[in-house]
VOLO-842777 format. One record per residue (C-alpha): x, y, z; residue number from 1. Coordinates in nm, 2 decimals, m for minus. Example, Ala and Ser with C-alpha at 12.3 -4.5 7.8 and 13.67 -1.06 7.14 Angstrom:
REM residues 2
X->1.23 | Y->m0.45 | Z->0.78 | resi->1
X->1.37 | Y->m0.11 | Z->0.71 | resi->2
//
This chain:
REM residues 382
X->m5.44 | Y->m0.60 | Z->m1.07 | resi->1
X->m5.09 | Y->m0.53 | Z->m0.95 | resi->2
X->m5.02 | Y->m0.20 | Z->m0.76 | resi->3
X->m4.93 | Y->0.08 | Z->m0.98 | resi->4
X->m4.59 | Y->0.25 | Z->m0.94 | resi->5
X->m4.59 | Y->0.56 | Z->m0.72 | resi->6
X->m4.46 | Y->0.90 | Z->m0.80 | resi->7
X->m4.23 | Y->0.99 | Z->m0.50 | resi->8
X->m4.04 | Y->1.31 | Z->m0.43 | resi->9
X->m3.76 | Y->1.33 | Z->m0.17 | resi->10
X->m3.58 | Y->1.61 | Z->0.01 | resi->11
X->m3.25 | Y->1.52 | Z->0.16 | resi->12
X->m2.87 | Y->1.51 | Z->0.13 | resi->13
X->m2.82 | Y->1.33 | Z->m0.20 | resi->14
X->m2.46 | Y->1.25 | Z->m0.10 | resi->15
X->m2.56 | Y->1.06 | Z->0.21 | resi->16
X->m2.54 | Y->0.68 | Z->0.17 | resi->17
X->m2.85 | Y->0.65 | Z->0.39 | resi->18
X->m3.05 | Y->0.88 | Z->0.15 | resi->19
X->m2.91 | Y->0.70 | Z->m0.15 | resi->20
X->m3.00 | Y->0.35 | Z->m0.02 | resi->21
X->m3.36 | Y->0.46 | Z->0.08 | resi->22
X->m3.45 | Y->0.63 | Z->m0.25 | resi->23
X->m3.25 | Y->0.37 | Z->m0.45 | resi->24
X->m3.47 | Y->0.09 | Z->m0.31 | resi->25
X->m3.78 | Y->0.26 | Z->m0.44 | resi->26
X->m3.62 | Y->0.34 | Z->m0.77 | resi->27
X->m3.53 | Y->m0.03 | Z->m0.80 | resi->28
X->m3.89 | Y->m0.12 | Z->m0.73 | resi->29
X->m4.00 | Y->0.07 | Z->m1.04 | resi->30
X->m4.14 | Y->0.38 | Z->m0.87 | resi->31
X->m4.08 | Y->0.72 | Z->m1.03 | resi->32
X->m3.83 | Y->0.88 | Z->m0.79 | resi->33
X->m3.73 | Y->1.25 | Z->m0.79 | resi->34
X->m3.48 | Y->1.41 | Z->m0.55 | resi->35
X->m3.54 | Y->1.78 | Z->m0.48 | resi->36
X->m3.22 | Y->1.97 | Z->m0.41 | resi->37
X->m3.17 | Y->2.34 | Z->m0.31 | resi->38
X->m2.99 | Y->2.56 | Z->m0.57 | resi->39
X->m2.62 | Y->2.54 | Z->m0.51 | resi->40
X->m2.61 | Y->2.19 | Z->m0.36 | resi->41
X->m2.32 | Y->2.00 | Z->m0.51 | resi->42
X->m2.42 | Y->1.65 | Z->m0.58 | resi->43
X->m2.16 | Y->1.38 | Z->m0.65 | resi->44
X->m2.21 | Y->1.11 | Z->m0.92 | resi->45
X->m2.37 | Y->0.86 | Z->m0.68 | resi->46
X->m2.74 | Y->0.83 | Z->m0.75 | resi->47
X->m2.89 | Y->0.57 | Z->m0.98 | resi->48
X->m2.96 | Y->0.71 | Z->m1.33 | resi->49
X->m3.33 | Y->0.64 | Z->m1.29 | resi->50
X->m3.35 | Y->0.90 | Z->m1.01 | resi->51
X->m3.45 | Y->1.25 | Z->m1.14 | resi->52
X->m3.31 | Y->1.57 | Z->m1.00 | resi->53
X->m3.51 | Y->1.89 | Z->m0.96 | resi->54
X->m3.38 | Y->2.22 | Z->m0.81 | resi->55
X->m3.56 | Y->2.48 | Z->m0.60 | resi->56
X->m3.47 | Y->2.82 | Z->m0.45 | resi->57
X->m3.40 | Y->2.77 | Z->m0.07 | resi->58
X->m3.51 | Y->3.03 | Z->0.19 | resi->59
X->m3.16 | Y->3.09 | Z->0.31 | resi->60
X->m3.06 | Y->3.23 | Z->m0.03 | resi->61
X->m3.22 | Y->3.56 | Z->0.08 | resi->62
X->m3.09 | Y->3.80 | Z->0.34 | resi->63
X->m3.44 | Y->3.88 | Z->0.46 | resi->64
X->m3.56 | Y->3.54 | Z->0.58 | resi->65
X->m3.94 | Y->3.60 | Z->0.55 | resi->66
X->m3.90 | Y->3.70 | Z->0.19 | resi->67
X->m3.68 | Y->3.39 | Z->0.14 | resi->68
X->m3.94 | Y->3.17 | Z->0.28 | resi->69
X->m4.20 | Y->3.31 | Z->0.04 | resi->70
X->m3.97 | Y->3.26 | Z->m0.25 | resi->71
X->m3.89 | Y->2.90 | Z->m0.15 | resi->72
X->m4.26 | Y->2.82 | Z->m0.10 | resi->73
X->m4.34 | Y->2.94 | Z->m0.45 | resi->74
X->m4.03 | Y->2.76 | Z->m0.60 | resi->75
X->m4.12 | Y->2.43 | Z->m0.44 | resi->76
X->m4.49 | Y->2.46 | Z->m0.53 | resi->77
X->m4.40 | Y->2.51 | Z->m0.89 | resi->78
X->m4.18 | Y->2.20 | Z->m0.90 | resi->79
X->m4.43 | Y->1.99 | Z->m0.71 | resi->80
X->m4.72 | Y->2.10 | Z->m0.93 | resi->81
X->m4.53 | Y->1.98 | Z->m1.23 | resi->82
X->m4.42 | Y->1.65 | Z->m1.07 | resi->83
X->m4.75 | Y->1.58 | Z->m0.90 | resi->84
X->m4.59 | Y->1.32 | Z->m0.66 | resi->85
X->m4.81 | Y->1.09 | Z->m0.45 | resi->86
X->m4.59 | Y->1.16 | Z->m0.15 | resi->87
X->m4.32 | Y->1.41 | Z->m0.05 | resi->88
X->m4.06 | Y->1.27 | Z->0.19 | resi->89
X->m3.80 | Y->1.47 | Z->0.38 | resi->90
X->m3.50 | Y->1.30 | Z->0.54 | resi->91
X->m3.36 | Y->1.49 | Z->0.84 | resi->92
X->m3.59 | Y->1.73 | Z->1.02 | resi->93
X->m3.38 | Y->2.05 | Z->1.04 | resi->94
X->m3.37 | Y->2.21 | Z->0.70 | resi->95
X->m3.52 | Y->1.93 | Z->0.49 | resi->96
X->m3.82 | Y->1.88 | Z->0.71 | resi->97
X->m3.87 | Y->2.26 | Z->0.71 | resi->98
X->m3.86 | Y->2.26 | Z->0.33 | resi->99
X->m4.14 | Y->2.00 | Z->0.32 | resi->100
X->m4.35 | Y->2.21 | Z->0.56 | resi->101
X->m4.29 | Y->2.53 | Z->0.38 | resi->102
X->m4.39 | Y->2.38 | Z->0.05 | resi->103
X->m4.75 | Y->2.35 | Z->0.17 | resi->104
X->m4.77 | Y->2.01 | Z->0.00 | resi->105
X->m4.96 | Y->1.71 | Z->0.14 | resi->106
X->m4.91 | Y->1.43 | Z->0.21 | resi->107
X->m4.56 | Y->1.47 | Z->0.33 | resi->108
X->m4.34 | Y->1.25 | Z->0.56 | resi->109
X->m4.04 | Y->1.33 | Z->0.77 | resi->110
X->m3.77 | Y->1.08 | Z->0.87 | resi->111
X->m3.57 | Y->1.20 | Z->1.17 | resi->112
X->m3.22 | Y->1.08 | Z->1.21 | resi->113
X->m3.14 | Y->1.15 | Z->1.58 | resi->114
X->m2.93 | Y->1.46 | Z->1.64 | resi->115
X->m3.18 | Y->1.67 | Z->1.44 | resi->116
X->m3.42 | Y->1.60 | Z->1.73 | resi->117
X->m3.20 | Y->1.53 | Z->2.03 | resi->118
X->m2.96 | Y->1.82 | Z->1.97 | resi->119
X->m3.06 | Y->2.07 | Z->1.71 | resi->120
X->m3.41 | Y->2.15 | Z->1.84 | resi->121
X->m3.25 | Y->2.24 | Z->2.18 | resi->122
X->m3.01 | Y->2.50 | Z->2.05 | resi->123
X->m3.25 | Y->2.78 | Z->1.96 | resi->124
X->m3.62 | Y->2.87 | Z->2.01 | resi->125
X->m3.67 | Y->2.94 | Z->1.64 | resi->126
X->m3.52 | Y->2.60 | Z->1.55 | resi->127
X->m3.75 | Y->2.43 | Z->1.80 | resi->128
X->m4.05 | Y->2.62 | Z->1.67 | resi->129
X->m3.98 | Y->2.53 | Z->1.30 | resi->130
X->m3.93 | Y->2.17 | Z->1.41 | resi->131
X->m4.25 | Y->2.16 | Z->1.60 | resi->132
X->m4.47 | Y->2.30 | Z->1.32 | resi->133
X->m4.30 | Y->2.08 | Z->1.06 | resi->134
X->m4.36 | Y->1.77 | Z->1.27 | resi->135
X->m4.71 | Y->1.86 | Z->1.38 | resi->136
X->m4.81 | Y->1.91 | Z->1.01 | resi->137
X->m4.65 | Y->1.60 | Z->0.88 | resi->138
X->m4.87 | Y->1.32 | Z->0.76 | resi->139
X->m4.61 | Y->1.06 | Z->0.87 | resi->140
X->m4.30 | Y->1.08 | Z->1.09 | resi->141
X->m4.05 | Y->0.79 | Z->1.11 | resi->142
X->m3.77 | Y->0.72 | Z->1.35 | resi->143
X->m3.55 | Y->0.42 | Z->1.39 | resi->144
X->m3.57 | Y->0.35 | Z->1.76 | resi->145
X->m3.84 | Y->0.35 | Z->2.03 | resi->146
X->m3.65 | Y->0.62 | Z->2.22 | resi->147
X->m3.63 | Y->0.84 | Z->1.91 | resi->148
X->m4.00 | Y->0.80 | Z->1.83 | resi->149
X->m4.09 | Y->0.91 | Z->2.18 | resi->150
X->m3.85 | Y->1.21 | Z->2.15 | resi->151
X->m4.01 | Y->1.31 | Z->1.82 | resi->152
X->m4.36 | Y->1.29 | Z->1.97 | resi->153
X->m4.24 | Y->1.52 | Z->2.26 | resi->154
X->m4.10 | Y->1.75 | Z->2.00 | resi->155
X->m4.44 | Y->1.79 | Z->1.83 | resi->156
X->m4.52 | Y->1.49 | Z->1.61 | resi->157
X->m4.87 | Y->1.34 | Z->1.64 | resi->158
X->m4.84 | Y->1.00 | Z->1.80 | resi->159
X->m5.09 | Y->0.84 | Z->1.56 | resi->160
X->m4.88 | Y->0.95 | Z->1.27 | resi->161
X->m4.54 | Y->0.81 | Z->1.39 | resi->162
X->m4.38 | Y->0.49 | Z->1.29 | resi->163
X->m4.08 | Y->0.29 | Z->1.39 | resi->164
X->m3.88 | Y->0.22 | Z->1.07 | resi->165
X->m3.52 | Y->0.11 | Z->1.03 | resi->166
X->m3.31 | Y->0.22 | Z->0.75 | resi->167
X->m3.23 | Y->m0.15 | Z->0.73 | resi->168
X->m2.93 | Y->m0.36 | Z->0.64 | resi->169
X->m2.87 | Y->m0.56 | Z->0.33 | resi->170
X->m2.79 | Y->m0.88 | Z->0.52 | resi->171
X->m2.68 | Y->m1.06 | Z->0.20 | resi->172
X->m2.40 | Y->m0.80 | Z->0.15 | resi->173
X->m2.32 | Y->m0.74 | Z->0.52 | resi->174
X->m2.25 | Y->m1.10 | Z->0.62 | resi->175
X->m1.96 | Y->m1.28 | Z->0.80 | resi->176
X->m1.67 | Y->m1.37 | Z->0.59 | resi->177
X->m1.29 | Y->m1.44 | Z->0.59 | resi->178
X->m1.04 | Y->m1.18 | Z->0.69 | resi->179
X->m0.98 | Y->m0.96 | Z->0.38 | resi->180
X->m0.61 | Y->m1.01 | Z->0.34 | resi->181
X->m0.58 | Y->m0.80 | Z->0.03 | resi->182
X->m0.74 | Y->m0.50 | Z->0.21 | resi->183
X->m0.53 | Y->m0.56 | Z->0.51 | resi->184
X->m0.21 | Y->m0.56 | Z->0.30 | resi->185
X->m0.32 | Y->m0.24 | Z->0.11 | resi->186
X->m0.37 | Y->m0.06 | Z->0.44 | resi->187
X->m0.04 | Y->m0.20 | Z->0.59 | resi->188
X->m0.23 | Y->m0.37 | Z->0.88 | resi->189
X->m0.09 | Y->m0.72 | Z->0.85 | resi->190
X->m0.02 | Y->m0.85 | Z->1.20 | resi->191
X->m0.23 | Y->m0.57 | Z->1.37 | resi->192
X->m0.55 | Y->m0.60 | Z->1.56 | resi->193
X->m0.79 | Y->m0.34 | Z->1.41 | resi->194
X->m1.04 | Y->m0.12 | Z->1.60 | resi->195
X->m1.27 | Y->0.02 | Z->1.33 | resi->196
X->m1.45 | Y->0.34 | Z->1.41 | resi->197
X->m1.67 | Y->0.41 | Z->1.11 | resi->198
X->m1.84 | Y->0.73 | Z->1.24 | resi->199
X->m1.75 | Y->1.08 | Z->1.12 | resi->200
X->m1.45 | Y->1.26 | Z->1.27 | resi->201
X->m1.66 | Y->1.53 | Z->1.43 | resi->202
X->m1.70 | Y->1.65 | Z->1.79 | resi->203
X->m2.04 | Y->1.47 | Z->1.82 | resi->204
X->m1.88 | Y->1.13 | Z->1.76 | resi->205
X->m1.61 | Y->1.15 | Z->2.03 | resi->206
X->m1.33 | Y->1.00 | Z->1.83 | resi->207
X->m1.08 | Y->1.16 | Z->2.07 | resi->208
X->m1.22 | Y->0.91 | Z->2.34 | resi->209
X->m1.11 | Y->0.62 | Z->2.12 | resi->210
X->m0.76 | Y->0.77 | Z->2.08 | resi->211
X->m0.74 | Y->0.82 | Z->2.46 | resi->212
X->m0.85 | Y->0.46 | Z->2.52 | resi->213
X->m0.59 | Y->0.33 | Z->2.27 | resi->214
X->m0.31 | Y->0.43 | Z->2.50 | resi->215
X->m0.39 | Y->0.16 | Z->2.75 | resi->216
X->m0.44 | Y->m0.12 | Z->2.49 | resi->217
X->m0.17 | Y->m0.36 | Z->2.36 | resi->218
X->0.08 | Y->m0.22 | Z->2.11 | resi->219
X->m0.05 | Y->m0.44 | Z->1.82 | resi->220
X->m0.40 | Y->m0.27 | Z->1.84 | resi->221
X->m0.46 | Y->0.01 | Z->1.59 | resi->222
X->m0.75 | Y->0.25 | Z->1.55 | resi->223
X->m0.89 | Y->0.29 | Z->1.19 | resi->224
X->m1.11 | Y->0.59 | Z->1.10 | resi->225
X->m1.25 | Y->0.74 | Z->0.78 | resi->226
X->m1.20 | Y->1.10 | Z->0.67 | resi->227
X->m1.54 | Y->1.11 | Z->0.50 | resi->228
X->m1.71 | Y->1.45 | Z->0.55 | resi->229
X->m1.44 | Y->1.52 | Z->0.81 | resi->230
X->m1.43 | Y->1.82 | Z->1.04 | resi->231
X->m1.07 | Y->1.93 | Z->0.96 | resi->232
X->m1.03 | Y->2.11 | Z->1.30 | resi->233
X->m1.15 | Y->1.80 | Z->1.48 | resi->234
X->m0.92 | Y->1.57 | Z->1.28 | resi->235
X->m0.62 | Y->1.79 | Z->1.35 | resi->236
X->m0.71 | Y->1.79 | Z->1.73 | resi->237
X->m0.75 | Y->1.41 | Z->1.73 | resi->238
X->m0.42 | Y->1.35 | Z->1.55 | resi->239
X->m0.24 | Y->1.60 | Z->1.77 | resi->240
X->m0.37 | Y->1.43 | Z->2.08 | resi->241
X->m0.26 | Y->1.09 | Z->1.94 | resi->242
X->0.09 | Y->1.22 | Z->1.89 | resi->243
X->0.10 | Y->1.37 | Z->2.24 | resi->244
X->m0.01 | Y->1.03 | Z->2.39 | resi->245
X->0.26 | Y->0.84 | Z->2.19 | resi->246
X->0.00 | Y->0.65 | Z->1.98 | resi->247
X->0.03 | Y->0.85 | Z->1.66 | resi->248
X->0.16 | Y->0.56 | Z->1.46 | resi->249
X->m0.14 | Y->0.35 | Z->1.58 | resi->250
X->m0.41 | Y->0.58 | Z->1.45 | resi->251
X->m0.48 | Y->0.53 | Z->1.09 | resi->252
X->m0.73 | Y->0.72 | Z->0.86 | resi->253
X->m0.85 | Y->0.64 | Z->0.52 | resi->254
X->m1.05 | Y->0.85 | Z->0.27 | resi->255
X->m1.42 | Y->0.78 | Z->0.22 | resi->256
X->m1.50 | Y->0.41 | Z->0.19 | resi->257
X->m1.69 | Y->0.28 | Z->m0.10 | resi->258
X->m2.02 | Y->0.12 | Z->0.03 | resi->259
X->m1.94 | Y->m0.20 | Z->m0.16 | resi->260
X->m1.61 | Y->m0.23 | Z->0.03 | resi->261
X->m1.76 | Y->m0.16 | Z->0.38 | resi->262
X->m1.83 | Y->m0.53 | Z->0.47 | resi->263
X->m1.46 | Y->m0.61 | Z->0.44 | resi->264
X->m1.37 | Y->m0.32 | Z->0.67 | resi->265
X->m1.60 | Y->m0.48 | Z->0.93 | resi->266
X->m1.46 | Y->m0.83 | Z->0.87 | resi->267
X->m1.11 | Y->m0.70 | Z->0.93 | resi->268
X->m1.20 | Y->m0.55 | Z->1.26 | resi->269
X->m1.15 | Y->m0.71 | Z->1.60 | resi->270
X->m1.41 | Y->m0.47 | Z->1.73 | resi->271
X->m1.62 | Y->m0.18 | Z->1.59 | resi->272
X->m1.65 | Y->0.14 | Z->1.79 | resi->273
X->m1.96 | Y->0.38 | Z->1.79 | resi->274
X->m1.93 | Y->0.61 | Z->2.09 | resi->275
X->m2.11 | Y->0.94 | Z->2.01 | resi->276
X->m2.26 | Y->1.16 | Z->2.28 | resi->277
X->m2.61 | Y->1.12 | Z->2.13 | resi->278
X->m2.76 | Y->0.89 | Z->1.86 | resi->279
X->m3.05 | Y->0.71 | Z->1.71 | resi->280
X->m3.00 | Y->0.36 | Z->1.58 | resi->281
X->m2.66 | Y->0.37 | Z->1.41 | resi->282
X->m2.67 | Y->0.19 | Z->1.07 | resi->283
X->m2.30 | Y->0.11 | Z->1.14 | resi->284
X->m2.40 | Y->m0.07 | Z->1.45 | resi->285
X->m2.64 | Y->m0.29 | Z->1.26 | resi->286
X->m2.39 | Y->m0.35 | Z->0.98 | resi->287
X->m2.13 | Y->m0.46 | Z->1.23 | resi->288
X->m2.38 | Y->m0.69 | Z->1.40 | resi->289
X->m2.48 | Y->m0.84 | Z->1.06 | resi->290
X->m2.11 | Y->m0.92 | Z->0.99 | resi->291
X->m2.09 | Y->m1.08 | Z->1.33 | resi->292
X->m1.84 | Y->m0.83 | Z->1.47 | resi->293
X->m1.85 | Y->m0.72 | Z->1.84 | resi->294
X->m1.94 | Y->m0.35 | Z->1.90 | resi->295
X->m1.83 | Y->m0.12 | Z->2.18 | resi->296
X->m2.09 | Y->0.16 | Z->2.19 | resi->297
X->m2.22 | Y->0.45 | Z->2.40 | resi->298
X->m2.48 | Y->0.34 | Z->2.64 | resi->299
X->m2.77 | Y->0.54 | Z->2.49 | resi->300
X->m3.14 | Y->0.43 | Z->2.49 | resi->301
X->m3.15 | Y->0.36 | Z->2.12 | resi->302
X->m2.84 | Y->0.15 | Z->2.13 | resi->303
X->m2.94 | Y->m0.04 | Z->2.44 | resi->304
X->m3.25 | Y->m0.15 | Z->2.24 | resi->305
X->m3.00 | Y->m0.36 | Z->2.03 | resi->306
X->m2.71 | Y->m0.45 | Z->2.27 | resi->307
X->m2.87 | Y->m0.44 | Z->2.62 | resi->308
X->m2.96 | Y->m0.80 | Z->2.62 | resi->309
X->m2.70 | Y->m0.93 | Z->2.39 | resi->310
X->m2.38 | Y->m0.77 | Z->2.51 | resi->311
X->m2.43 | Y->m0.51 | Z->2.79 | resi->312
X->m2.07 | Y->m0.52 | Z->2.89 | resi->313
X->m1.97 | Y->m0.34 | Z->2.57 | resi->314
X->m2.20 | Y->m0.04 | Z->2.66 | resi->315
X->m2.01 | Y->0.25 | Z->2.80 | resi->316
X->m2.09 | Y->0.60 | Z->2.94 | resi->317
X->m2.05 | Y->0.90 | Z->2.72 | resi->318
X->m1.69 | Y->1.02 | Z->2.71 | resi->319
X->m1.57 | Y->0.77 | Z->2.96 | resi->320
X->m1.21 | Y->0.68 | Z->2.85 | resi->321
X->m1.15 | Y->0.42 | Z->3.12 | resi->322
X->m1.48 | Y->0.24 | Z->3.06 | resi->323
X->m1.43 | Y->0.24 | Z->2.69 | resi->324
X->m1.07 | Y->0.10 | Z->2.71 | resi->325
X->m1.20 | Y->m0.17 | Z->2.95 | resi->326
X->m1.48 | Y->m0.27 | Z->2.72 | resi->327
X->m1.25 | Y->m0.29 | Z->2.42 | resi->328
X->m1.01 | Y->m0.50 | Z->2.63 | resi->329
X->m1.29 | Y->m0.74 | Z->2.73 | resi->330
X->m1.38 | Y->m0.79 | Z->2.36 | resi->331
X->m1.02 | Y->m0.85 | Z->2.26 | resi->332
X->m0.98 | Y->m1.10 | Z->2.54 | resi->333
X->m1.27 | Y->m1.32 | Z->2.44 | resi->334
X->m1.20 | Y->m1.67 | Z->2.31 | resi->335
X->m1.29 | Y->m1.79 | Z->1.96 | resi->336
X->m1.60 | Y->m1.98 | Z->2.08 | resi->337
X->m1.75 | Y->m1.69 | Z->2.27 | resi->338
X->m1.69 | Y->m1.45 | Z->1.98 | resi->339
X->m1.86 | Y->m1.69 | Z->1.74 | resi->340
X->m2.16 | Y->m1.74 | Z->1.97 | resi->341
X->m2.19 | Y->m1.36 | Z->2.03 | resi->342
X->m2.15 | Y->m1.29 | Z->1.66 | resi->343
X->m2.42 | Y->m1.53 | Z->1.56 | resi->344
X->m2.65 | Y->m1.39 | Z->1.82 | resi->345
X->m2.59 | Y->m1.04 | Z->1.69 | resi->346
X->m2.66 | Y->m1.13 | Z->1.33 | resi->347
X->m2.98 | Y->m1.32 | Z->1.43 | resi->348
X->m3.11 | Y->m1.00 | Z->1.59 | resi->349
X->m3.05 | Y->m0.79 | Z->1.27 | resi->350
X->m3.20 | Y->m1.06 | Z->1.05 | resi->351
X->m3.51 | Y->m1.06 | Z->1.27 | resi->352
X->m3.55 | Y->m0.68 | Z->1.32 | resi->353
X->m3.35 | Y->m0.48 | Z->1.07 | resi->354
X->m3.37 | Y->m0.63 | Z->0.73 | resi->355
X->m3.38 | Y->m0.35 | Z->0.47 | resi->356
X->m3.64 | Y->m0.51 | Z->0.24 | resi->357
X->m3.89 | Y->m0.57 | Z->0.52 | resi->358
X->m3.88 | Y->m0.21 | Z->0.65 | resi->359
X->m3.89 | Y->m0.05 | Z->0.30 | resi->360
X->m4.19 | Y->m0.26 | Z->0.21 | resi->361
X->m4.36 | Y->m0.13 | Z->0.52 | resi->362
X->m4.28 | Y->0.22 | Z->0.41 | resi->363
X->m4.41 | Y->0.15 | Z->0.05 | resi->364
X->m4.74 | Y->0.03 | Z->0.20 | resi->365
X->m4.75 | Y->0.35 | Z->0.41 | resi->366
X->m4.69 | Y->0.56 | Z->0.10 | resi->367
X->m4.98 | Y->0.39 | Z->m0.07 | resi->368
X->m5.21 | Y->0.46 | Z->0.23 | resi->369
X->m5.11 | Y->0.83 | Z->0.24 | resi->370
X->m5.16 | Y->0.86 | Z->m0.14 | resi->371
X->m5.50 | Y->0.69 | Z->m0.12 | resi->372
X->m5.61 | Y->0.92 | Z->0.17 | resi->373
X->m5.50 | Y->1.23 | Z->m0.02 | resi->374
X->m5.70 | Y->1.12 | Z->m0.33 | resi->375
X->m6.01 | Y->1.06 | Z->m0.11 | resi->376
X->m5.98 | Y->1.41 | Z->0.04 | resi->377
X->m5.91 | Y->1.55 | Z->m0.30 | resi->378
X->m5.61 | Y->1.75 | Z->m0.19 | resi->379
X->m5.25 | Y->1.77 | Z->m0.31 | resi->380
X->m5.14 | Y->2.11 | Z->m0.18 | resi->381
X->m5.29 | Y->2.33 | Z->0.09 | resi->382
//
């Protein structure tokens, strides 16, 4: 008898491509998927039609936080009692993981993304406390690197309930291909060598370091960034700095990039930059590797897991402009044969360790185990 479809409820930012891809995979598999969103959350027209939306009253809608938490718990419990999901899964610990814990529902899972553990939990005692109890009570916690899993255990998760799970890459879509001349013409980049920095323009991602590095690189090299979910103050600072350094014309920004067009942005790039001050396993790193593009990245434990053996010369210290420029120059100076060999090696690593389908099937199996355990214990909500 084939496995029956699961009823799955998710908490997360419905406008995030990572959330969309995760829940979309399960919807495509025929599971009943519902995304729970706090009242007032503005959702764009991005989710598959088969994904249902339910709203709840968040705790921060009340001036008196204890009363808000009671209200949220009641609101979520009403929604979950009606849906009766097999598993509740929160993406991102701070806020969404707290919602899962406050609901009192079991089994629930939390997927941590990186900065929610490595940065947010260290900013305030209350945040650390909420994070610890949410992780400690979770029936499953996933992270996308060995370093992140260890960090989440230190933050409160039970070791026997943690799993290493990648968001995964669609290696059929993100694959090597010809230079997209149409895109290059549209962006007025014909005859230019492109450094593509797909991370957000926010202080965490150190885009200013890329601008500083650009000054010492050849004149035909341009930096391409996206204004998706941009921090306007940071954007203004980055562009002002570019003008002051005399590289303003060589810094280009585009609006949010459609996910279907992302492979061509990678294929157009001579190198891809991902240089934040802290990180888990960046999906952009894996996408670039899958398209056989070289990556210059911050030398963080989670990133070294992917590039440490393959291309250690492209790993740079946080905020080091000189090292970043030197790493980019090394990549730009490589011959065609070396680039091809390195690119094929990068793609092979992704195919072996980061295919989306393999990782999501492992999560699907874990959901079934959680649901079966809950049925045996005869509990849905505590």
